[in-house]
Backbone as CSV, one residue per row, in Angstrom:
resi,resn,N_x,N_y,N_z,CA_x,CA_y,CA_z,C_x,C_y,C_z
1,UNK,1.199,-1.461,-0.410,0.042,-0.001,-0.050,0.531,1.805,-0.333
2,UNK,0.413,1.789,-0.643,1.617,3.445,-0.917,1.333,4.299,-0.086
3,UNK,2.219,5.154,0.520,1.712,5.868,1.614,2.687,7.494,1.570
4,UNK,2.328,8.612,2.215,2.706,9.942,1.423,3.376,10.296,2.708
5,UNK,3.645,11.158,3.294,4.461,12.648,4.095,3.068,13.309,3.343
6,UNK,2.862,14.200,4.310,2.006,15.222,3.874,2.737,16.645,5.736
7,UNK,3.083,17.640,5.265,3.118,18.161,6.649,2.693,19.816,6.576
8,UNK,1.661,20.334,7.424,0.701,20.945,7.706,1.289,22.203,8.136
9,UNK,2.526,23.012,7.416,3.486,24.004,8.044,2.622,25.347,8.618
10,UNK,3.844,26.195,9.316,3.635,26.624,10.529,1.999,27.703,9.995
11,UNK,2.160,28.136,8.572,1.083,28.744,8.378,-0.069,28.804,8.329
12,UNK,-0.580,26.875,8.207,-1.021,26.446,8.200,-1.136,25.696,9.121
13,UNK,-1.161,25.459,9.971,-0.990,25.434,11.645,-1.856,26.521,12.268
14,UNK,-1.304,27.857,12.218,-1.330,29.658,12.856,-3.117,29.534,12.400
15,UNK,-2.962,29.065,11.159,-4.707,29.177,10.297,-5.478,28.299,10.813
16,UNK,-5.422,27.353,11.536,-6.094,26.211,11.751,-6.818,25.466,10.490
17,UNK,-6.208,25.162,10.292,-6.471,25.035,8.443,-6.177,23.104,8.392
18,UNK,-5.714,22.320,9.721,-4.710,21.074,10.007,-6.631,20.019,9.500
19,UNK,-7.572,20.402,10.249,-8.633,19.260,10.076,-9.055,19.074,8.599
20,UNK,-9.055,20.869,7.772,-9.397,21.065,6.313,-8.166,19.686,5.838
21,UNK,-6.813,19.793,6.111,-5.915,19.081,5.403,-6.931,17.575,6.109
22,UNK,-6.734,17.006,6.716,-6.993,16.117,6.903,-8.829,15.469,6.580
23,UNK,-9.470,16.205,6.572,-10.568,16.379,6.011,-10.718,15.604,4.249
24,UNK,-9.640,16.579,3.741,-9.807,16.319,2.231,-9.186,15.026,1.514
25,UNK,-8.267,14.460,2.549,-7.591,13.398,1.800,-8.265,11.910,2.618
26,UNK,-9.273,12.185,3.925,-9.934,10.946,3.981,-11.350,11.210,2.670
27,UNK,-11.670,12.315,2.501,-12.829,12.201,1.548,-12.511,12.014,0.392
28,UNK,-10.953,11.545,-0.553,-11.340,11.368,-1.285,-10.698,9.704,-1.153
29,UNK,-10.614,9.455,0.001,-10.326,8.030,0.215,-9.562,6.985,0.187
30,UNK,-8.485,8.167,1.324,-7.325,7.655,2.164,-7.096,7.087,3.725
31,UNK,-6.018,6.789,4.238,-6.287,5.921,5.272,-5.446,7.080,5.785
32,UNK,-5.836,7.444,7.351,-5.107,8.520,8.550,-4.507,7.119,8.777
33,UNK,-2.593,6.816,8.835,-1.974,6.425,9.572,-0.983,6.398,10.646
34,UNK,-1.007,7.683,11.019,0.130,8.117,11.188,-0.408,10.174,11.113
35,UNK,-0.020,10.490,13.347,-0.355,11.993,12.932,0.665,11.835,14.132
36,UNK,1.224,13.443,13.984,2.026,13.915,14.953,2.312,16.048,15.276
37,UNK,2.145,16.071,16.349,1.882,17.425,15.956,3.497,17.798,16.836
38,UNK,4.434,18.864,16.248,5.790,18.831,17.049,6.777,20.270,16.449
39,UNK,7.193,20.511,17.509,7.941,21.950,16.981,9.772,21.116,16.522
40,UNK,9.907,21.675,15.220,11.284,20.616,14.415,12.251,21.242,15.555
41,UNK,13.274,21.177,15.226,14.368,20.802,15.332,14.877,21.547,14.007
42,UNK,16.301,22.346,13.735,16.847,23.042,12.749,16.843,21.926,12.070
43,UNK,17.776,20.883,12.752,18.340,19.598,12.438,17.622,18.910,11.409
44,UNK,16.637,18.541,12.284,15.538,17.354,11.316,14.641,18.245,9.907
45,UNK,14.279,19.398,10.601,14.023,20.274,9.448,15.198,20.261,7.756
46,UNK,16.926,20.553,8.574,17.791,20.422,7.183,17.332,18.630,6.558
47,UNK,17.589,18.072,7.270,17.250,17.075,6.668,16.312,16.406,6.093
48,UNK,14.895,17.204,6.090,14.071,16.970,5.924,14.364,18.014,4.200
49,UNK,14.891,19.010,3.995,15.118,19.863,3.397,16.765,19.915,2.270
50,UNK,17.147,18.868,2.735,18.373,18.392,1.813,18.679,18.352,0.634
51,UNK,18.189,18.156,-0.091,18.010,17.956,-1.574,17.921,19.828,-1.868
52,UNK,18.055,20.462,-0.893,17.957,21.982,-1.777,19.120,23.000,-0.734
53,UNK,19.958,21.901,-0.363,20.862,22.396,0.785,22.144,23.558,0.125
54,UNK,21.931,23.047,-1.192,22.766,24.165,-2.036,22.095,25.938,-2.557
55,UNK,21.560,25.550,-2.374,20.434,26.683,-2.812,20.137,28.098,-2.164
56,UNK,20.045,29.142,-2.577,19.693,29.901,-1.522,18.456,30.407,-0.643
57,UNK,17.746,29.648,-0.920,16.483,29.680,0.080,16.875,28.264,1.261
58,UNK,17.784,27.629,0.708,17.832,26.956,2.016,17.660,27.383,3.323
59,UNK,18.123,27.924,4.073,18.345,28.367,5.468,16.438,28.553,5.468
60,UNK,15.973,29.239,4.848,14.772,30.535,5.174,13.619,29.031,4.520
61,UNK,14.160,28.149,4.029,12.852,27.005,4.512,13.388,26.285,5.757
62,UNK,14.579,25.855,6.493,14.780,25.647,7.655,14.105,26.272,8.694
63,UNK,14.608,27.799,8.760,13.948,28.804,9.840,12.390,28.481,9.798
64,UNK,11.879,28.991,8.204,10.436,28.509,8.109,9.709,27.293,9.104
65,UNK,9.864,25.939,8.994,9.780,25.111,9.055,10.257,24.605,10.832
66,UNK,10.866,25.826,11.448,11.499,25.353,12.902,10.545,26.889,13.500
67,UNK,9.834,27.608,12.861,9.351,28.863,13.592,8.067,28.838,14.344
68,UNK,7.556,27.264,14.295,6.157,27.867,15.017,5.656,25.642,14.942
69,UNK,5.018,25.036,15.439,5.111,23.667,15.476,4.326,23.796,13.918
70,UNK,4.428,21.949,13.773,4.033,21.769,12.285,2.831,20.084,12.771
71,UNK,2.403,19.970,11.795,1.932,18.441,11.918,1.673,17.818,10.702
72,UNK,3.091,16.857,11.268,2.819,15.560,10.782,1.907,14.500,10.399
73,UNK,1.633,13.878,8.438,0.304,13.330,8.370,1.005,11.694,8.055
74,UNK,0.803,11.117,7.695,0.552,9.850,6.913,-0.332,9.082,6.562
75,UNK,-0.600,9.149,4.788,-1.855,9.281,4.811,-1.207,7.939,4.035
76,UNK,-2.247,5.998,3.663,-2.118,5.785,2.222,-3.189,5.309,1.901
77,UNK,-2.342,4.014,0.844,-4.159,4.004,-0.521,-2.796,3.949,-1.461
78,UNK,-3.712,3.680,-2.556,-3.564,2.821,-3.741,-4.091,4.534,-4.624
79,UNK,-2.391,5.313,-5.598,-2.457,6.496,-5.793,-2.206,7.518,-5.263
80,UNK,-2.018,7.575,-3.200,-1.546,8.362,-3.119,-0.902,9.676,-2.792
81,UNK,0.010,9.244,-3.177,1.162,10.264,-3.474,0.437,11.602,-4.816
82,UNK,0.140,10.808,-5.746,-0.093,11.735,-7.477,-1.646,11.899,-7.058
83,UNK,-1.806,11.550,-6.041,-3.262,12.234,-5.923,-3.508,13.234,-4.833
84,UNK,-2.374,12.691,-3.916,-2.653,13.998,-2.709,-1.572,15.749,-4.260
85,UNK,-0.488,15.276,-4.761,-0.117,16.610,-5.341,-1.331,17.025,-6.056
86,UNK,-2.365,16.856,-6.670,-3.556,17.329,-7.115,-4.332,18.373,-6.013
87,UNK,-4.297,16.795,-5.067,-5.130,17.761,-3.847,-4.321,19.207,-3.745
88,UNK,-2.958,19.240,-3.527,-2.198,20.333,-2.573,-2.012,21.053,-3.771
89,UNK,-1.665,20.870,-5.032,-1.845,21.944,-5.893,-0.218,22.734,-5.712
90,UNK,-0.026,24.119,-7.031,1.320,23.955,-7.696,1.749,25.260,-6.401
91,UNK,3.468,24.932,-6.404,4.219,25.145,-5.145,4.016,26.752,-5.090
92,UNK,3.644,27.848,-5.717,3.494,28.748,-5.891,1.707,28.958,-5.453
93,UNK,0.992,29.534,-4.901,0.150,29.898,-4.523,-1.267,30.521,-6.314
94,UNK,0.120,30.818,-6.474,-0.249,31.932,-7.492,-1.018,30.986,-8.738
95,UNK,-0.327,29.926,-9.313,-0.271,28.950,-10.312,-1.489,27.535,-9.756
96,UNK,-1.579,27.673,-8.751,-2.574,26.989,-7.951,-3.918,26.937,-8.397
97,UNK,-4.460,25.719,-8.774,-6.198,25.965,-9.176,-6.453,26.068,-7.851
98,UNK,-7.635,26.506,-8.584,-8.552,27.342,-6.877,-9.202,26.383,-6.225
99,UNK,-9.498,24.761,-6.752,-10.002,24.074,-5.436,-8.888,23.321,-4.964
100,UNK,-7.527,23.748,-4.591,-6.961,22.906,-4.069,-6.377,23.931,-3.267
101,UNK,-5.043,23.365,-1.926,-4.816,23.902,-0.912,-4.502,25.212,-0.649
102,UNK,-3.366,25.154,-1.995,-2.470,25.873,-1.724,-2.955,26.819,-2.742
103,UNK,-3.887,26.359,-3.750,-5.100,27.393,-4.401,-5.535,28.259,-3.752
104,UNK,-6.320,27.777,-2.736,-7.538,28.218,-1.314,-6.440,29.189,-0.882
105,UNK,-5.775,28.116,0.112,-5.503,29.093,1.575,-4.165,29.307,1.086
106,UNK,-2.698,29.782,0.143,-1.592,29.621,-0.279,-1.905,30.920,-0.099
107,UNK,-0.545,31.774,0.622,-0.277,33.279,0.440,0.590,33.285,-0.511
108,UNK,1.557,32.893,-0.361,3.177,32.889,-0.601,3.956,31.288,-1.480
109,UNK,4.894,31.911,-1.879,5.633,29.997,-2.008,5.568,29.904,-0.346
110,UNK,7.000,29.990,0.407,6.879,29.614,1.497,5.373,29.278,2.183
111,UNK,4.544,30.774,2.547,3.350,30.159,3.308,2.331,29.710,1.700
112,UNK,2.805,28.260,1.753,1.505,28.019,1.157,0.900,26.383,1.541
113,UNK,1.686,26.739,2.595,0.367,25.908,3.331,0.971,23.726,4.242
114,UNK,1.409,23.720,3.312,1.695,22.300,3.082,2.098,21.994,2.567
115,UNK,3.059,21.118,3.315,4.508,20.069,1.870,3.870,18.748,1.602
116,UNK,3.545,18.452,0.867,3.683,16.517,0.458,4.756,15.885,-0.446
117,UNK,5.119,14.349,0.006,6.635,13.780,-0.764,5.559,13.761,-2.452
118,UNK,7.057,14.502,-3.340,6.626,14.010,-4.518,6.608,12.831,-5.017
119,UNK,7.322,11.562,-4.997,7.141,10.587,-5.097,7.511,9.531,-4.214
120,UNK,7.649,8.721,-4.223,7.720,7.163,-3.518,9.059,7.106,-2.988
121,UNK,9.891,7.390,-3.853,11.214,7.628,-2.834,11.177,8.635,-1.802
122,UNK,11.298,9.519,-2.119,10.709,10.635,-1.238,10.118,10.613,0.390
123,UNK,9.009,9.932,-0.177,7.859,9.558,0.819,8.836,8.826,1.921
124,UNK,9.277,7.150,1.777,9.946,6.213,1.936,11.234,6.893,3.002
125,UNK,11.957,8.440,2.623,12.652,8.949,2.986,12.238,9.764,4.127
126,UNK,11.226,10.792,3.263,10.665,11.480,4.818,10.021,10.981,5.678
127,UNK,9.380,9.834,5.421,8.369,9.360,6.313,9.330,8.133,7.560
128,UNK,11.021,8.359,7.229,11.364,7.804,8.066,12.362,8.597,8.868
129,UNK,11.953,9.836,8.690,13.226,10.787,8.908,11.619,11.576,10.138
130,UNK,10.127,11.731,9.869,9.744,12.174,11.327,8.784,11.127,11.748
131,UNK,8.768,9.863,11.148,8.078,8.644,11.872,8.647,7.705,12.690
132,UNK,8.674,6.727,13.508,9.124,5.494,13.815,8.390,4.485,13.603
133,UNK,8.856,3.688,12.972,7.966,2.493,12.321,6.402,2.168,13.246
134,UNK,6.449,2.030,14.676,5.703,2.323,14.917,4.555,3.588,15.314
135,UNK,5.048,4.457,14.969,4.281,5.063,15.114,2.932,5.446,13.694
136,UNK,3.607,4.356,12.693,2.490,4.382,11.574,1.974,3.311,12.130
137,UNK,0.418,3.500,12.036,-0.422,2.411,12.530,-1.492,1.680,11.198
138,UNK,-1.608,0.363,11.292,-2.174,0.130,9.835,-3.041,-0.585,10.502
139,UNK,-4.593,0.001,10.333,-5.625,-1.094,10.740,-6.605,-1.329,9.508
140,UNK,-7.655,-1.857,9.670,-8.185,-1.922,9.318,-9.689,-1.809,9.471
141,UNK,-9.984,-0.107,7.983,-10.995,0.717,7.986,-12.622,0.541,7.423
142,UNK,-13.162,0.454,7.966,-14.619,0.192,7.120,-15.223,1.104,5.804
């Protein structure tokens, strides 16, 4: 079963959008198997954004992700990564479709409410960073 990581970023948490995020994925038929609320360390945020380490905006990403609590979510289901990317919308809210999370709630490239894994490899790496294996609970849903 395919799994993906979603992070409700500081701006999404501040604006009370956690429930909206979870609702959209559950309505799309995906199963919630992991949920955490935490204040990230700079080390963990740096590991999360490691692919951007040589880019000029890297430190800004790390500072933003560690500026306020975040919500870490794992959903699973057939095609969850591809469908999640469609629900999330384009990175820049100005380019995101109106019915997407970023299109409806994003205010800038940085304050775009949510992160979602962009591939199976990214999901595996990101989930291992943020969740211990026993924190993801598989169960039979109705």
